[in-house]
N, C-alpha and C positions, 0 to 999 in steps of 0.2 A: 486652215490647217491647225491642228490642236497644240492649245498653249504650252501644252506640258511637255509635248516633243520639242516644241521650239524652246523652252526654258531649259529642257535637260540638255540639250545638244549647246546650247551657248555656254552652259557652267561646263560641259564637260572640256569644252575647245578651249576655254580661257583659263581653265585650272589645273588642265592636262601637264602643259609645260612642254610639249611634245606634239608633233602633228599624229593625228588619230584617223586612222582608215574608215570609212564608213560602216564596213563589216564590224569595226570594232566598236561603234556608237551604237549599230542595231543591236550587237550580242548584251552590251551593258545595259540597254533600254530595255529588252526583254528580261536580263535576268531580275532588273526590278519591276518587273510586271506589266510592262508599256509594249506592245506590239507597235513597230513603225516599217513600213516598207521601204527599201533602200532610195526610191526616187523621192520619198518627202523626208528623208532626212538630205537629199543631193539639193534639193531645194532651198533649204534651210540657207547653206552657203550661199544664195545668191540676195539672201535679204541684208538690210541695213539693222545695225544693232544700235539701239537707243538706251545710255547711259545716264541715268540720273544722279545726283549727288546734293544731299543738302546737307549745308555746314553749318557749326555751331550757332554763328550771327546771323542766322536765316538766310544765307546767300545760297542760291540755288545755281548748280552747273548742269548744262545737259552737253554731253558730247555723243554725236552719232559715228560709229564706226562703220565705213563701208566697205561693201564687196570690189573685188576686181571686176567683177562683171559692170558693175555699178559707176565705178570709174571710168571703164570702158568707154561706157555710155557719154557718160561729160564729158571726155576729152574728143571723142567724136563731134556729139553738138555743138562744142566751142574751137572746133579744128586745131586742137591742141597735140604736138604732133612726139 
């Protein structure tokens, strides 16, 4: 999958402050010159997002934001109900 599409969709989802429909995301991408099929955008919803932060004292922090699909997989795997 195109990293530009992934990065753009992540930025839209984190920065929007509200839920965004797939068709809205596609329209925004197309208006900025990036063509994307709805299926490509929908696949992004099922991927984890890694966030890296480097602080002033050179301490690094890494956070993985999981998706509902991945959390469901882990719950089934670990037999959590």
